[in-house]
N, C-alpha and C positions, 0 to 999 in steps of 0.2 A: 584624457584618452581620445585618440583620433576616431573618425567615423568608421574606419575599417574594423577597428577593435570592437566597437559597439555592435557592429553588424554581425561579427562572429559570435559574440555573446548571445545576441538575440536568436541566431540560428541554432546554437547549442541548446538554448532554453526551449525552442520550438521542438527540437528533436527529442529532448527529454520528456516534454509533455505528450508528444505523439506516442512515444514508447510506453508511457504510463497508460495512455488510453487503450493501446493495443493489448497490454497485459490485462487491464480491467475487463475488456470485451471477452478475452479468452476465458478468464475466470468466470464471468457471467454465463458463458456458453456451457462450461463444465458443470456449474451449479444447476443450470436448467436441465441438462441431461440427467444429472443425479436425481433431481427432484421428480423427474418423470419416470424414473426407475427403468431406464432402457437397459436391457440385458443383451450383451454382445457375445460373451463367451459362456462356457459351462453348460450350454443348452444340451449337449449330448449326454450329460448325466441323466437327463430325463429318459433317455432310451434304456437306461440301466436302473430303473426305479427311482432315480433322483434321490439318492440316499443322503446327500449333503449339499448345503448351500452356505455362502458367506454373507454375513450382514455387515453393518458399519463397525460394530464392536465385538461381534461374536461369530463363531462358526456353529451352525446348527446341523445335527445329523439324526437320522432315524435309528433308534435302538430297537428295531423290530416291534414286538408287542408292548414294550415299555414306553413307547412314545418318542417325542422329539426332545432331544437334549441340546442345550446350548453350552458352549465352552468359551471360557476366557481365562487366560493365564493358568491353564491346566486345571481350573476348577470347573466342575460340571453342574448344571442345573436342569432339572426336568421341567418342561413347560406344557406338555400334553400327555395324555394317556392313550394307549392303543396304537395299532399299526398306522403308520403314516408314510407316504411316498410322494414322489414328484415334487420335492421341496423347492421353493423359490422365495426369494426375499426382496422386499422393497418397502421403503418408508416405515421402518420399524415393525413390520409385520412379516410373518412367514405364511405363505400360501401353500396348501398341500391337499392331497387326495387321501380319503380314508374310507375303507369299506364299512358297510352297515350290516346289521344282522339280517336285513331283508334281501341281501344280495345286490343292493345298489351301491353307488359310490357317492360320497359327499365331497364337494369342493369347499374347503374351509379356510379360514384365516385365523391366526393367533398372534397376539401381540408378543413382542420378544421377551416380555417378562411373564407371559402366560396368563395375565389377568383377563384378557378379552379373547374368547374363542367363539367364533361365529360360523354357522353354516351359511354359505352363499347360495348354493344350489345342490339339489340331490338329483342324480341321474342314473340311467342304466347305460352301461358302456362295455364294449369288449376290448377297448384300448385304454389301458390304465396309465395315461400320461397327460401332462398339461404343460403349456408353454406360456410364459409371460413376455409380452412385448407392448411397449408404448401404452402402459396403464390398462391393458386388456389381458384377460386370461383366456386362452384358447384350449378347447377340449373337444373330444369326440363323443357322440351319443349313439345309442341304438334305440330303435323304435320311437321316433324316426331316426334314420341313419344320417347323421350330419357331422360337420365340423362347425362348432358354434363358438361364441365368445360372450363374455360379460366384463363389465368394468371391475375395478378393485373393491367396490362396495356391493357387488352383486346386482347392479342395475344396468340399464341400457344394453340388454342382451339382444343379440341377433344371430341369425344363421349365416355363416360364410358360404357354405355350399351344402346342398342335400345330395348325398351320394353314399353308397356303401364303401366304407374306407378300410383299406388294409393296414396302412400306417400313415403317419403324417409328421411333418416338422414345420415349425413356424420360425422364420428368420428374416429380418430386414424387410419387413413389409410384404413378405410373400408366405403363402402356405403351400408347401410341397406335399403331395400325397400320392398314394397308390390306390387304385381301385381294387375290387375283389379279385380280379384276374392277375394283378401285379404290375399293370402299366403305370408309368410315372407321369404325373400331371403337376401343374402349378396354377395358382390363382392368387391375385392380390388380396390383401386382408380386407379391402373394401368391396370385394367381389366384382370389381369392374372389368378386370382382365383375366382371361382364363384360357388355358391351352394345354395340349399334351406335350411332354418333353421327349418321350420316345415311345414308339409303338413296336419296337423290335426287342426291347429288353424287359424281362420279367423280374421284379424285385419284391421280396417279402418285407423285410425290415431294413431300414436305412437310417443314416445319420448325415448331417450336412456340415461342411466346413469349406469356407473360401470358394464358394461357387460350384462345389461338387457334392454329389450324393454318393456316399460310400455304402456298399452292401457286400454281404458274403454270398458268393455264388456256390451253392451246395453241389452242383453238378461237377464243376471243375476244381472245387475246393480252393478258390482264390478270393482274396479281397479285391473288389473292383471299385472303380469310381466312374461316375457319369457326369459329364459337363451339363449343368443345369440350363445352359443357354442353347446349346446345339444338340444335346442328346448323345454326343460321342462318348464312347466307353473305352477305358483302358485298365490294364491290370496294375494293381499296387504291389501285391506280394502273394506268394504261395505258402507263406509260413503259418497262416491260420488254418485250423482244422474244425472250427465251429463258428456259429454266428454271434457269439458273445464278444463284443469289443466296445471300446469307448475311444473315439478319436478326438484329440485335443489339438490346440495349436502348437504343441511341443512334441507330441509323440502319439502313437497308437498303443493303447493298453488292451490286452486281450487274454482270453482263457485258452490255454493249451490243454484241451480236453483229454488228449491221449496221455499226457504226462502229468495231468492234474496240477497245473501251476498257472499263476497269473504272470504274464510277461509284458514287456514293452518292446516296441520296434520304432525306428525312425519313420517319419511321414513318407519317405521315399521307399519304404519297404525293406530297408537294410538294417543290419546290426541288431538282431533280436537278443534280448536278455531276460532271464528269469528273475522275477521279483520275489515271489513267495509261493510255497506249496499250499494246496488246498485239498480238502477231503471230498468235496462235492464236484459234480459235473454240471452244475447249474448255478454258478455264481452270478452276481451282478456287480459291476465295477463303476464307482464314482470317484472323481478326482477333484480335490480342492487344494490349489497351490502345489506344495510338494508332498502332500499326503494323499494316499489312496485308501478309500473305504470300499470294503467288499463284503459280500455275504458268504458264509460258510457254515458247515455243520461240525460239531465235535465228533470224535471217533465213536462209532457205534450209536449214533444218534441221527434222527431225521429232522431235528428242530434247528432252524436257521438262526444264526446270530450275526451281528455286524462286527467286523474287525477293521483295523486300520494299520497301515504301515507306510513308511516313507517310500516314495517312488523309486528311490535308489536301493531299496531292499533293507534299509536299516530300521531297527525297531523304533516304535513310537509308543507313547503312553497307552497301555492296554485298556480296552473297554471292559469294565468289570460288570458282571451280572450277579 
């Protein structure tokens, strides 16, 4: 074989080796991200009590006072007792909030088989939500009024900011929050950089997606969004008539309070569609894949239960009580 042919073979071999190295590096990065439990999507379930979260092999949902249930291949297993909300999963554990008999809230973790159930911290809070980011759990406390965090073992706790908080969201290294007046602020999770986003807009409850804070303006009955960098505001849609919504990367799911139904609409505020009728005017909406979990009451009852349905409105396995 001539020298040119040998040279081509060597170049092809080098390209193959380089390609393998690139693939291995990408796989290592993916594994590292998974091992650190970084959560990118589904955070807006937290604004709706966090009724459902996905694990590596199971889906976990809150069955109201009957505890957390895990599902695999249509088979359900109970792993906790009692009310649980703000569910999130990482490294074979479900982290969640649970009310106590004393009126406080416990931040707990339970192994996915239910064997290990541990209280990480007990607190007083007026904001019953928790976020998971980069191996830390973020939560709000009252007395003192803070946004704080602890690691996944309940250690290395510290205060991110001391402030009376109206609402907050944690995403991509930032904590976005409103003060008691409703002005929108942001601070890095390491507390090093802090500033106001807008001193012209008042926000009660909000959710974050792709660089925008979404909130319902009760005065003009519009769903609005605020740019988290420059504070500019724009209208998304006038189809909503209450503040119950869950914004995902695919669509906005919301309660049509006047017609007592859960609906969805495109992110651009177009093409509203009804998914399911409800009896209550105070539902919570969580989304996992193509399944929507929501709270509702039975007719002539004030007791809430968790239900589920496909986001296209088709039936899914009934949650039995």
